[in-house]
N, C-alpha and C positions, 0 to 999 in steps of 0.2 A: 331642618332639624336641630335642635334645643336641648343640648342636656339641661338639667334640673338639678341634678345632682355634683355637679362640678363647681368646688370651690376657690375662691379667690390663692391665688399662688402667695400672692404676700397680705397679709391679713393684719400686720402692725402698723400702727400708722405712723407718718414721718415725722419724726423728733426734731424740733427745732436743733438747730448748732451747738448751744449751749448743754443740750441734755445727752449728745451722743459722745460715746466713751471714747473712740478713737481720735478726732482731734483733740478732745479734749485730753486724754493721758499725752497727749503728745506738746501740748503749750507746757504741761505740769513736766517734764521730762526738760522741755526748753528753760524753765524755770529754775529748776533746779541747777541743771550746766551753768546757767547765768549769776545763779549764787555762788556755787564753786569756782567759777571763774575770776566773781569780783572779790572772794577772799582771797586769793591766790595773787591778786595782781600786785605791782610794788609802786604805782603809779599815782594814786589816789587814793585819798583819805578817805573822802564820802564812799567811795565806793564799798574800800573797807569795811568802813562804817555800816554799812545797810545790808551788807553779803551775809548775815546770819537770816536776817528778817528775809530774806530772798528765798533762800538756801531753805528755811522753816516752812513760808508760804507754797511755795513748791512741793515739799513733801507732802504736808499737810491735803494739797488739793490732789494730788495722786492718790491719796489714801483714800479719799472720797469721791473722786473720780472713776476708781478700779472696782467700785462697788456697783456702779450704773451700769444697765443691760447692754447687751451690744447691738 
């Protein structure tokens, strides 16, 4: 006996990794933390030089990714 009125439980298509909110928020958070650590380390001037760029890239990425559907 078949049920013709039954709907599939998962109607949303599987999204690629780069369009999923959870993993991309994690990557953005790691990027922000990396920029923060680069900013406060006393060893390498190169890391300090690129810390603000890394921090801002992670922040912008987090803002954009937080708008993705779950």
